[in-house]
C-alpha positions as CSV (number, residue, x, y, z in Angstrom):
1,X,0.2,0.0,0.0
2,X,2.7,2.5,1.0
3,X,4.7,1.7,-2.5
4,X,1.7,2.2,-4.2
5,X,1.2,5.8,-2.6
6,X,4.8,6.6,-3.5
7,X,4.2,6.0,-6.8
8,X,1.2,7.9,-7.2
9,X,2.8,11.1,-5.9
10,X,5.5,11.0,-8.0
11,X,3.6,10.7,-11.0
12,X,1.3,14.1,-9.3
13,X,4.6,15.8,-9.0
14,X,5.5,15.1,-12.6
15,X,1.9,16.4,-13.9
16,X,1.9,19.0,-12.3
17,X,5.6,20.1,-13.2
18,X,4.6,19.6,-16.6
19,X,1.3,21.2,-16.8
20,X,1.7,24.8,-15.6
21,X,1.2,27.0,-18.7
22,X,0.8,31.0,-18.6
23,X,-1.6,32.8,-19.5
24,X,-0.8,34.8,-23.3
25,X,-4.6,35.4,-23.8
26,X,-5.9,39.2,-24.5
27,X,-8.5,40.3,-23.4
28,X,-10.0,37.0,-21.6
29,X,-12.3,39.0,-19.8
30,X,-14.1,40.3,-22.8
31,X,-17.3,37.7,-24.3
32,X,-18.5,38.3,-28.4
33,X,-21.1,40.9,-29.0
34,X,-19.9,42.4,-25.7
35,X,-19.8,46.5,-25.7
36,X,-17.4,48.1,-24.1
37,X,-16.9,51.9,-23.3
38,X,-13.1,53.1,-24.2
39,X,-10.9,55.9,-22.8
40,X,-11.8,59.7,-23.6
41,X,-10.2,60.1,-26.9
42,X,-7.1,62.3,-26.8
43,X,-5.5,64.3,-29.3
44,X,-1.5,65.2,-29.5
45,X,-0.6,68.7,-28.8
46,X,2.3,69.9,-29.9
47,X,4.9,70.8,-27.5
48,X,8.3,72.4,-27.6
49,X,11.0,69.8,-29.8
50,X,8.5,68.5,-31.7
51,X,9.0,68.4,-35.5
52,X,6.0,69.4,-38.2
53,X,5.5,70.0,-41.4
54,X,3.1,72.7,-42.8
55,X,2.4,72.8,-46.5
56,X,0.5,76.4,-48.1
57,X,-1.2,75.9,-51.0
58,X,-3.3,78.0,-53.0
59,X,-4.2,78.6,-57.2
60,X,-1.0,80.6,-57.5
61,X,1.9,78.3,-56.7
62,X,4.5,81.4,-56.5
63,X,2.5,82.6,-54.1
64,X,2.1,79.6,-52.1
65,X,5.6,78.8,-52.3
66,X,6.5,81.7,-50.2
67,X,5.1,80.3,-47.0
68,X,6.5,76.4,-47.7
69,X,10.2,75.5,-46.8
70,X,12.5,74.2,-49.4
71,X,12.0,70.5,-50.7
72,X,15.1,69.0,-50.2
73,X,15.9,64.7,-50.2
74,X,18.2,64.8,-46.7
75,X,17.0,61.7,-44.7
76,X,18.6,61.1,-41.5
77,X,18.1,58.0,-38.8
78,X,18.1,54.6,-39.8
79,X,16.7,51.0,-38.5
80,X,13.3,51.5,-36.4
81,X,13.6,55.2,-36.5
82,X,13.7,55.1,-40.1
83,X,13.0,59.5,-39.5
84,X,12.9,61.3,-42.9
85,X,13.5,65.0,-41.8
86,X,12.0,66.1,-45.1
87,X,9.1,64.1,-44.4
88,X,7.0,64.0,-47.9
89,X,10.1,66.1,-49.4
90,X,9.8,69.4,-47.4
91,X,11.9,70.4,-44.4
92,X,10.2,70.5,-41.1
93,X,9.6,72.9,-38.0
94,X,11.0,72.1,-34.7
95,X,9.3,73.9,-31.8
96,X,12.3,75.4,-30.0
97,X,12.0,75.5,-25.7
98,X,9.5,78.5,-26.0
99,X,6.5,76.3,-27.7
100,X,7.1,78.8,-30.7
101,X,8.7,78.3,-35.0
102,X,9.6,80.8,-37.2
103,X,7.2,80.9,-39.7
104,X,8.3,82.4,-43.7
105,X,6.7,86.0,-43.9
106,X,4.3,85.1,-41.0
107,X,6.8,85.2,-38.1
108,X,7.5,84.0,-34.8
109,X,3.9,81.7,-34.1
110,X,3.5,80.0,-30.6
111,X,2.5,76.5,-31.5
112,X,3.1,74.4,-28.6
113,X,-0.6,73.3,-27.0
114,X,-2.5,73.0,-30.4
115,X,-4.0,70.1,-32.2
116,X,-3.0,69.4,-35.9
117,X,-6.3,70.8,-37.1
118,X,-6.2,74.2,-34.5
119,X,-2.6,75.2,-36.0
120,X,-4.0,74.6,-39.6
121,X,-7.1,77.1,-39.1
122,X,-5.2,79.2,-37.2
123,X,-2.3,80.0,-40.1
124,X,-5.2,79.9,-43.0
125,X,-7.1,82.4,-40.8
126,X,-4.0,84.6,-40.4
127,X,-2.7,84.5,-44.0
128,X,-6.0,85.7,-45.1
129,X,-6.2,88.6,-42.4
130,X,-2.8,90.2,-43.2
131,X,-4.6,89.7,-46.7
132,X,-0.9,87.4,-48.0
133,X,-3.3,84.7,-49.6
134,X,-7.4,84.7,-50.2
135,X,-7.4,80.8,-50.7
136,X,-5.2,79.1,-48.6
137,X,-5.2,75.4,-47.8
138,X,-3.5,74.4,-44.7
139,X,-1.6,71.1,-44.2
140,X,-0.1,70.3,-41.0
141,X,1.8,66.8,-40.3
142,X,3.9,65.4,-37.5
143,X,7.3,64.9,-38.7
144,X,9.5,63.0,-36.3
145,X,7.2,62.2,-33.7
146,X,8.5,59.3,-31.5
147,X,7.6,57.3,-28.6
148,X,9.8,54.2,-27.7
149,X,8.6,50.6,-26.8
150,X,11.6,48.4,-25.1
151,X,11.7,45.2,-23.5
152,X,9.8,41.9,-24.4
153,X,8.4,42.4,-27.9
154,X,9.9,41.1,-31.2
155,X,11.1,44.6,-32.3
156,X,11.9,46.8,-29.6
157,X,13.1,50.0,-30.7
158,X,11.8,53.9,-31.4
159,X,9.3,54.5,-33.5
160,X,7.2,57.3,-35.1
161,X,3.7,58.4,-35.2
162,X,1.9,58.1,-38.3
163,X,-1.1,59.4,-37.3
164,X,-3.4,60.9,-34.6
165,X,-5.2,59.3,-31.9
166,X,-2.3,56.2,-31.8
167,X,-3.0,53.6,-29.5
168,X,-1.0,51.0,-27.0
169,X,-1.9,47.9,-28.7
170,X,-0.7,50.2,-32.3
171,X,2.4,50.2,-31.0
172,X,2.5,46.4,-29.4
173,X,1.5,46.0,-33.0
174,X,4.0,47.7,-35.0
175,X,6.2,46.1,-32.7
176,X,5.8,42.4,-33.9
177,X,3.9,42.0,-30.5
178,X,5.0,40.4,-27.1
179,X,7.4,37.5,-27.4
180,X,6.5,34.1,-25.5
181,X,8.2,35.5,-22.3
182,X,6.4,38.7,-22.2
183,X,4.3,39.8,-19.2
184,X,1.0,40.3,-20.7
185,X,-0.7,41.2,-17.8
186,X,2.4,44.2,-16.2
187,X,2.8,46.3,-19.1
188,X,3.9,49.8,-18.0
189,X,4.3,53.3,-19.8
190,X,6.1,55.9,-19.0
191,X,4.5,59.1,-19.6
192,X,6.1,62.7,-19.3
193,X,3.9,65.1,-17.6
194,X,4.2,68.7,-15.6
195,X,7.4,67.9,-15.6
196,X,8.0,64.8,-14.5
197,X,7.7,60.6,-15.8
198,X,4.1,59.6,-14.4
199,X,4.2,55.5,-14.7
200,X,1.3,53.7,-15.9
201,X,0.7,49.8,-15.5
202,X,-1.2,48.1,-18.4
203,X,-2.8,44.3,-17.9
204,X,-3.3,43.2,-22.3
205,X,-5.3,40.1,-20.4
206,X,-8.1,42.3,-19.4
207,X,-9.9,44.7,-22.5
208,X,-11.0,46.5,-19.9
209,X,-8.4,47.5,-18.1
210,X,-6.8,48.4,-21.8
211,X,-9.7,50.2,-23.3
212,X,-10.3,52.6,-20.4
213,X,-6.5,53.1,-19.6
214,X,-5.6,56.6,-19.5
215,X,-2.2,55.6,-22.0
216,X,-5.1,53.9,-24.1
217,X,-4.1,56.6,-26.1
218,X,-0.2,57.0,-26.8
219,X,1.1,60.7,-26.5
220,X,4.9,61.7,-28.4
221,X,7.4,60.7,-26.0
222,X,5.6,57.9,-24.2
223,X,7.7,54.4,-23.1
224,X,6.7,51.4,-23.5
225,X,7.8,48.7,-21.5
226,X,7.0,45.1,-21.2
227,X,8.4,43.1,-18.7
228,X,10.1,39.5,-18.7
229,X,7.9,36.8,-17.5
230,X,9.5,34.5,-14.1
231,X,11.3,32.3,-16.3
232,X,13.1,34.9,-18.6
233,X,14.8,36.4,-15.6
234,X,15.7,32.9,-14.7
235,X,17.1,32.5,-18.1
236,X,20.0,34.6,-17.2
237,X,21.6,32.9,-14.6
238,X,23.4,29.6,-14.4
239,X,20.8,26.8,-14.0
240,X,17.9,29.1,-13.2
241,X,15.0,27.1,-14.8
242,X,16.4,23.5,-13.5
243,X,14.2,23.5,-10.9
244,X,11.3,24.1,-12.9
245,X,11.8,21.9,-15.5
246,X,9.6,18.3,-16.1
247,X,12.7,16.1,-16.5
248,X,14.4,17.8,-13.1
249,X,11.5,16.9,-11.4
250,X,11.1,13.5,-12.9
251,X,14.6,12.7,-12.0
252,X,13.7,14.1,-8.8
253,X,10.4,11.6,-8.4
254,X,12.3,8.6,-9.3
255,X,15.4,9.3,-7.0
256,X,12.5,9.7,-4.2
257,X,10.7,6.5,-5.0
258,X,13.9,4.5,-5.4
259,X,14.9,5.7,-1.9
260,X,11.1,5.0,-0.5
261,X,11.4,1.6,-1.8
262,X,14.8,0.9,-0.7
263,X,13.6,1.7,3.2
264,X,10.2,0.0,2.8
265,X,12.1,-2.8,1.7
266,X,13.8,-3.1,5.1
């Protein structure tokens, strides 16, 4: 009877060691057809050191050309940054520490705090008010606004925003998703706000947590960090995962069973 008990306990240990698997399912708390509110829509507003492109068009190309920076083919950056300083062939403006740019003819313009549409509307109205262009069409685009994603993702690095309302899920997708060793329940987003960094935690396993998070919509210069799993951490040490492998437990169980059988024979 005692021998049978030892064997059963040994088999149970092997089963438990072999069956432990991580939870990799996103949105596990959401069901099909379920509706869920999302975080308040957050627009990107320009900040000092941001780059932007401004293009003015009108029926008179020569007139509108006075308000456009020259075309160039110069490209800077490589790898994941892939930052083209000229955007679509037009040089970008860099917002100074006072939140201003030096715009042709109009001079210094305070642009920090504006959304793209707001800035385009303001410049258009100024051109008309000063009788510089009667029928301007003003387009404002991002040029080199960035976020960083680090840790256990397929392609960590620095990436550009390519549109308004860029989400945390967009960022994860752009980085090739989390690796098998990424902690999906503990993703960190660092955001620079009011002169200091604020830390936010997001659980990707919970759809509600993602959709209602204040960092669901990313802002320029956000840093996304995916923490490695405990297994990944143990991989960094010698024999760190030995205790967690089925082969170890099978060997240990076999050893204990042998000892037990010898003892009970006596």
